[in-house]
C-alpha positions in Angstrom: 51.1 117.9 120.6 51.9 119.0 124.4 52.0 116.7 127.5 52.1 118.5 131.3 54.3 116.3 133.6 54.1 116.4 137.0 56.9 115.3 139.9 55.8 114.2 142.8 58.5 114.0 146.0 59.0 110.4 147.4 60.4 108.6 150.1 63.4 106.7 149.2 62.5 103.7 147.3 65.1 100.5 147.7 64.5 99.4 144.1 64.0 95.8 145.5 62.7 94.7 142.2 65.5 94.4 139.9 67.9 91.5 140.6 71.1 93.2 140.9 72.2 90.4 142.6 71.7 87.1 143.9 70.5 87.2 147.0 73.8 86.2 149.3 76.0 88.7 147.3 76.8 91.5 149.5 76.3 95.0 148.5 79.0 97.3 148.7 77.3 101.3 149.4 74.4 103.0 148.1 74.3 106.4 146.1 72.1 108.9 146.9 70.0 110.4 144.5 68.9 113.6 145.2 67.2 114.6 142.7 64.7 111.6 142.6 64.6 111.1 146.2 65.6 107.8 146.2 69.0 105.4 146.7 70.4 103.3 143.9 72.2 100.2 144.7 75.7 100.0 143.6 77.0 96.8 141.3 78.1 94.0 143.4 81.6 92.8 144.3 81.4 90.8 141.6 80.4 92.3 139.5 82.2 93.9 136.0 80.7 97.3 134.9 80.7 98.7 131.5 81.1 102.4 132.1 79.6 105.1 130.6 81.8 108.2 129.8 80.3 111.5 130.6 80.6 114.2 127.6 83.7 115.6 127.1 84.4 118.8 129.0 87.8 119.7 127.5 88.0 123.0 125.9 87.2 123.5 122.0 91.0 124.5 121.6 92.0 121.4 123.3 89.7 119.3 121.3 91.1 121.2 118.1 94.4 120.3 119.3 93.9 116.5 120.3 92.6 115.4 117.3 94.6 117.2 115.1 97.6 115.4 116.7 95.8 111.9 116.7 95.1 112.6 112.8 98.9 113.5 112.5 99.6 110.4 114.6 97.9 107.9 112.0 99.5 110.0 109.2 103.1 109.1 110.5 102.4 105.4 110.7 100.7 105.1 107.3 104.0 107.2 106.1 106.2 104.9 107.9 104.2 101.9 106.3 104.7 103.6 102.9 108.3 104.4 102.7 109.4 101.0 102.5 106.8 100.7 99.3 107.9 102.8 97.3 111.3 103.1 98.1 111.5 99.2 98.4 113.2 98.4 96.2 116.4 100.2 96.2 116.2 99.9 100.3 116.9 96.2 99.0 119.9 97.2 96.7 121.7 99.3 99.0 121.4 96.5 101.9 122.8 94.0 99.4 120.1 92.5 98.1 119.5 93.3 94.3 116.7 91.6 92.9 114.0 92.4 91.2 110.1 93.1 93.2 109.3 88.9 93.0 111.9 88.4 95.7 112.0 91.9 97.4 108.6 91.6 98.2 109.4 91.9 101.9 110.3 95.4 102.1 106.8 96.5 101.5 104.7 93.0 103.2 106.4 93.0 106.7 105.1 95.8 107.7 101.5 95.5 106.6 101.6 91.8 107.7 102.0 92.6 111.6 99.5 95.8 111.4 97.2 94.1 109.6 96.9 90.8 111.9 97.3 93.2 115.2 94.4 95.3 114.3 92.4 92.2 115.1 92.8 92.3 118.8 94.0 95.5 119.4 90.8 96.9 120.3 89.8 94.6 122.4 93.0 95.5 124.1 91.8 99.3 124.6 88.2 98.1 125.6 90.0 96.1 128.8 93.4 98.5 129.3 91.9 102.1 128.3 92.2 103.0 124.5 94.7 105.6 125.0 97.4 103.8 126.9 97.0 101.3 123.7 97.1 104.0 121.3 100.3 105.6 123.1 101.6 101.8 123.4 101.2 101.2 119.6 103.2 105.2 118.7 106.1 103.7 121.4 106.1 100.6 119.5 106.9 102.6 116.0 109.1 104.7 117.5 111.1 102.1 119.0 111.5 99.7 116.0 111.8 102.6 113.4 115.2 104.2 115.5 116.6 100.3 115.3 115.6 99.9 111.4 118.1 102.9 111.2 121.0 100.7 111.8 120.2 97.1 111.0 123.0 96.3 108.6 121.3 92.9 106.6 117.9 92.9 104.5 116.9 90.4 106.6 117.4 92.0 110.0 115.8 94.7 108.3 112.9 93.1 107.1 112.5 91.8 110.6 112.6 95.0 112.1 110.1 96.2 109.9 107.7 93.5 110.7 108.1 94.3 114.8 107.3 97.9 113.4 104.1 97.1 112.4 102.2 95.6 115.0 102.6 99.6 116.7 100.6 100.4 113.4 98.2 97.7 114.5 97.2 99.1 118.1 97.2 102.3 116.5 94.4 102.2 113.8 91.4 101.1 116.3 92.2 103.1 118.9 92.7 106.8 117.4 89.1 106.0 115.9 88.3 105.6 119.4 89.9 108.2 121.1 88.2 110.9 118.6 85.1 109.0 119.7 85.6 109.9 123.2 87.2 113.6 122.5 84.7 114.6 120.1 81.3 114.8 120.4 78.4 113.6 118.3 77.3 115.8 115.2 79.0 117.9 112.1 82.3 118.2 113.7 82.9 114.6 114.8 81.7 113.5 111.1 84.3 116.1 109.9 86.9 115.0 112.0 86.5 111.6 110.6 86.9 112.6 107.2 90.0 113.7 108.1 91.0 111.1 109.7 90.1 108.5 107.0 92.2 111.5 104.8 95.3 110.8 106.3 96.0 107.3 105.0 96.5 108.5 101.5 98.3 111.6 102.2 100.5 109.7 104.9 101.2 107.0 102.2 102.1 109.9 99.6 104.3 111.8 102.6 105.8 108.1 103.0 106.5 108.6 99.3 108.1 111.6 99.5 110.2 110.9 102.6 112.0 107.6 101.0 112.8 109.8 97.8 114.6 112.5 99.7 116.5 110.7 102.3 117.4 108.5 99.0 119.2 111.3 98.1 121.9 111.5 101.2 124.1 109.2 101.2 123.0 107.8 104.6 119.3 107.1 103.5 118.5 105.2 107.1 118.4 108.7 108.5 114.9 109.0 107.3 114.1 106.1 110.2 115.5 108.1 112.8 113.4 111.0 111.5 110.3 108.9 111.5 111.1 108.0 114.9 111.8 111.4 116.0 108.3 112.5 114.6 106.1 110.3 116.1 108.0 110.8 119.4 106.8 114.1 119.7 103.0 113.4 118.5 102.7 110.8 120.5 104.6 112.5 123.6 102.2 115.5 123.3 99.4 113.1 122.9 100.0 111.7 125.9 99.8 114.3 128.0 97.0 115.8 126.4 94.8 113.1 126.0 92.0 112.7 129.1 92.4 110.1 131.5 89.4 107.5 130.8 88.2 104.3 132.7 88.7 101.7 130.3 84.9 100.1 128.5 85.9 96.7 130.1 88.0 97.8 132.4 88.8 94.0 134.4 87.5 92.3 131.3 89.0 88.8 129.7 91.1 89.0 126.9 91.6 85.5 125.1 95.0 85.2 124.8 95.1 81.6 123.9 93.1 82.3 120.7 94.5 85.4 119.9 98.0 83.4 120.0 96.5 81.1 117.4 95.1 82.9 114.9 97.8 85.9 114.8 100.4 82.6 114.2 98.3 81.2 111.7 97.8 84.2 110.1 101.4 85.4 109.9 102.6 81.6 109.6 100.4 81.6 106.4 101.8 84.4 105.1 104.9 84.3 105.7 105.3 81.1 103.7 104.0 83.0 100.8 106.1 85.9 100.6 108.8 83.8 101.7 108.3 81.3 98.7 109.3 84.2 95.6 113.1 83.8 97.0 113.3 80.2 98.9 111.5 78.0 96.4 108.7 75.7 97.2 111.4 73.0 97.1 112.4 74.4 100.3 111.2 71.7 103.0 110.6 74.4 105.6 107.7 76.1 103.0 105.3 73.1 103.1 106.0 72.7 106.5 105.0 75.9 107.8 102.1 75.7 105.5 100.1 72.7 107.0 101.5 74.3 110.8 99.2 77.4 109.5 96.4 75.5 108.3 96.8 73.4 111.2 96.7 76.3 113.6 94.0 78.2 112.0 91.4 75.1 112.3 92.8 74.7 116.2 92.0 78.4 116.4 88.2 78.4 115.3 88.2 74.9 117.4 89.2 76.7 120.2 87.1 80.0 119.9 84.3 77.7 119.6 84.7 74.7 122.1 86.7 76.4 124.7 87.4 80.3 125.0 84.8 81.6 127.7 85.1 85.7 126.0 86.4 84.2 122.1 88.2 86.9 120.0 86.0 86.2 117.3 83.2 84.1 117.7 82.4 81.1 115.1 79.2 82.1 114.9 80.0 85.2 112.9 80.4 83.6 110.5 77.0 82.3 110.0 75.7 85.5 109.0 73.8 86.6 106.3 76.5 87.5 103.5 79.2 88.0 105.9 81.8 85.3 104.8 81.6 86.1 101.3 82.5 89.7 102.1 85.4 89.0 104.1 86.7 86.8 101.2 85.4 90.1 98.4 87.5 92.3 100.4 91.0 90.0 100.8 90.9 89.5 97.2 90.1 93.2 96.5 93.4 94.2 98.9 95.3 91.3 97.1 95.1 93.0 93.9 95.2 96.4 94.9 98.6 95.5 96.5 100.0 94.4 93.4 99.1 97.1 91.5 101.0 99.4 94.0 104.0 97.4 94.0 104.4 96.0 90.7 103.8 99.9 89.1 106.8 100.9 91.4 108.7 98.2 90.0 107.7 99.2 86.3 108.8 102.7 87.0 111.8 101.8 88.7 113.2 99.2 86.9 111.5 99.2 83.6 111.6 102.9 83.2 114.7 104.2 85.2 112.8 106.9 87.6 114.5 107.6 90.6 112.6 107.4 94.4 111.9 111.4 94.2 110.2 110.7 90.9 107.7 108.1 91.9 107.0 109.6 94.6 105.9 112.9 92.3 104.1 110.3 90.3 102.3 109.5 92.7 100.6 113.0 93.6 97.0 112.3 92.1 97.0 109.5 94.9 96.1 112.3 97.4 93.3 113.7 95.4 91.6 110.5 94.3 91.6 109.2 97.7 89.7 112.3 99.2 87.6 112.1 96.2 86.9 108.6 96.7 86.0 109.2 100.3 83.5 112.4 99.8 81.9 109.7 97.2 81.5 106.9 99.3 79.9 109.0 101.8 77.1 110.4 99.3 76.8 107.2 97.8 76.0 105.0 101.0 72.2 106.5 101.6 71.6 106.3 98.1 73.1 103.3 96.3 73.0 99.1 98.3 76.8 99.0 99.6 77.5 96.0 97.5 76.9 98.3 94.2 79.8 100.8 96.1 82.2 97.6 96.4 81.7 96.6 93.1 82.6 100.2 92.1 85.6 100.1 93.9 86.6 96.5 93.2 85.9 97.6 89.2 88.7 100.7 89.5 91.4 98.6 90.8 90.7 95.5 88.2 90.8 98.9 85.5 94.4 99.9 87.0 95.8 96.8 87.3 94.7 96.6 83.1 96.1 100.0 82.2 99.5 98.7 83.6 99.2 95.1 82.3 99.1 96.4 78.8 100.9 99.8 79.3 104.4 99.8 76.7 107.6 99.5 78.6 108.2 103.1 77.6 105.7 105.5 77.1 104.5 109.2 78.7 103.4 108.9 82.2 99.6 110.5 80.9 98.5 108.1 78.5 98.3 104.6 81.5 99.9 105.5 84.5 98.5 108.7 85.3 94.8 107.0 84.8 95.9 103.7 86.3 96.8 105.7 89.6 93.8 108.3 90.3 91.5 105.1 89.3 92.9 102.9 91.7 93.6 105.0 94.6 89.5 105.2 94.8 89.3 101.9 95.4 90.4 101.5 99.1 88.2 103.8 100.1 85.0 102.7 98.5 85.5 99.6 99.2 86.3 99.8 103.0 83.5 102.5 103.9 80.6 100.0 101.7 82.3 96.7 103.7 81.9 98.3 106.9 78.4 99.2 106.5 77.2 95.9 104.9 79.2 94.1 108.3 77.4 96.2 110.5 73.9 95.1 109.1 75.0 91.3 108.3 76.1 90.8 112.4 74.8 91.2 115.6 75.0 94.3 117.0 77.4 92.9 120.2 79.8 91.4 117.3 79.6 94.3 115.2 83.2 95.6 116.9 84.5 92.2 115.7 83.3 92.2 112.3 84.7 95.9 111.7 88.2 94.7 113.4 87.9 91.6 110.6 87.5 94.2 107.4 90.2 96.1 109.2 93.1 93.3 108.9 91.7 91.9 105.9 92.2 95.8 104.5 96.0 95.1 105.5 96.8 91.7 105.5 95.5 91.1 102.0 98.0 94.2 100.5 100.7 91.6 101.8 99.9 88.7 101.2 99.1 89.2 97.2 102.5 90.4 96.9 103.3 86.3 97.9 101.4 85.5 95.2 102.5 87.9 92.9 106.3 86.9 93.7 105.9 83.7 93.1 104.3 84.2 89.9 106.8 86.4 88.7 109.7 84.5 89.8 108.7 80.9 88.3 108.0 82.9 84.9 111.3 84.2 85.4 113.3 81.3 85.6 111.6 79.8 82.3 111.6 82.9 80.6 114.1 85.2 82.0 111.6 87.9 80.5 111.6 90.4 82.8 108.6 92.5 81.3 105.9 89.2 81.2 106.6 88.5 84.3 105.8 91.9 85.4 102.7 91.2 82.7 101.5 88.3 84.4 101.5 89.5 87.9 99.2 92.5 86.8 96.9 90.1 85.1 96.7 88.1 88.0 95.4 91.1 89.8 93.2 91.7 87.2 91.8 87.9 87.8 91.8 88.8 91.4 89.7 91.1 91.1 87.0 89.9 88.5 86.8 86.8 91.3 85.8 89.5 93.9 83.5 91.3 91.5 81.6 87.8 90.9 81.5 87.2 94.4 80.2 89.9 95.2 77.4 90.2 92.9 76.7 86.7 93.6 76.6 85.9 97.3 77.0 90.2 99.0 73.6 91.8 100.3 73.2 94.6 102.3 70.7 92.5 105.2 67.5 94.9 105.9 67.4 95.8 109.7 64.2 95.8 110.7 65.9 95.5 114.6 64.4 97.7 117.4 65.9 97.5 120.7 68.4 95.2 121.5 68.0 91.4 119.9 67.3 88.8 122.4 70.6 86.9 120.9 72.3 89.9 121.8 72.4 89.1 125.6 73.7 85.8 127.3 71.4 83.9 129.4 73.0 85.1 132.6 73.1 88.5 131.6 71.9 90.9 134.5 70.7 94.3 134.1 72.8 97.0 136.2 71.8 100.3 137.4 74.8 102.6 136.9 75.0 106.2 137.6 77.3 108.5 135.9 78.0 111.3 139.1 78.7 115.2 138.2 81.1 116.9 140.4 78.9 117.7 142.9 77.6 114.2 143.8 73.7 114.6 142.1 73.5 112.0 139.9 73.3 113.1 136.3 72.4 110.0 134.5 71.2 106.3 134.7 72.6 103.4 132.5 71.1 100.0 131.7 73.9 97.7 131.4 74.5 94.4 131.2 77.6 92.4 133.5 79.5 90.5 131.4 
């Protein structure tokens, strides 16, 4: 069917029918729209505008270079995380803390704790201050504190600096994704780029393992952090100069700093209590006191977000969305199980089988292809299978991985149970993460989808760290009673199986993908005082090239 469109030039129309401002507001200026023969009133001075960015005008070669650097930057921050996972036991011993995995748990837990906690608000920081600026600040934090890590003389100072380094990782993740979407237009190229970006996590983990192994063969292993710092400076320095300038999507917007402070503090304290318990013991007075304080602060955080905050960082109403709360628990339990399997597999290989750090890195080789295969499997399954079943598949693989590790003999060929445990377990994060994001985006209102995605990302990393605290408590208590190191490892890995089983049960009973039949914007997605605003994106010649209908916030 064809249609004929007739265009008639008309005189300028003031568009007085649009309520762009209260009668008393003063319009700053008008924008001539020569293509339509009319004048568009601009936004009143008191209004905050959500800008629509024009399509990227960067050359293709520049876009390729920028996206490559962003992917390498993400890979580097994952490598910075994994060096203390794979080399953590050796680092602890070198720093004068020759203990088992239960009491050395802060090595892998510190970075993941702060990285996961700060993911919760880093997307909002990028929206207000600019994704480029927030991304570069994250890189600067990793560079500075990685360098400092090379010169920390004690276990406690080393772990404290690792926690500060993790803040940078938390700032990088959401804003790196945002920069890719700004630089690369929608289509196959963006999809391919996002696939490579997803692969940066497993590849970065393996690279971190190799870096740790190689530097542990040298007298000054701490220099690996100078190396990581230098690479980070180069990558983020190039990004600082190459990334295009952007107008923050919510420039002038508010950030709920009070709510963020309460929320982050409660998460960090709760995690600290559990990861400190294996070495301090629950008899330490500050353990119970901090546990009570963390719970109290979290309750205060929820109260603040519901009753006080004008622009909450985490609206409490999000938990009323169907399936969403159950989904969060499934994700948390699954990643707790996954973190336990990684840390105690390393402990088994190093402390029971006598492998060096570089040998452990070699055993991790299947982690890379397994994770990449999982990315493609998830992408293929999403349009063909309900997302809750993809999550179930991800939970099952980590369950099987823990079960293989928990039941293997102390000394056994690598190929019998360790190899399949690594290969199968490596598929868990991507299967669960991708499917959880799909369910979250279909469960909550459109204006809360970004918050829901941030919560999934937070629990991904936070769960890895929290699980180590629970596991360490179990291991150290059993070790005190039986002095049987192997029994402690088996008990912890069995606990990982139990966590996965609990997640699987919750998933099958409560998690569903709600059928999304919404067309256009939900009325609930708009505030009562939302006012439509017409904004024009101007080309260099001054003519209007696009019109956007948005809401003031």
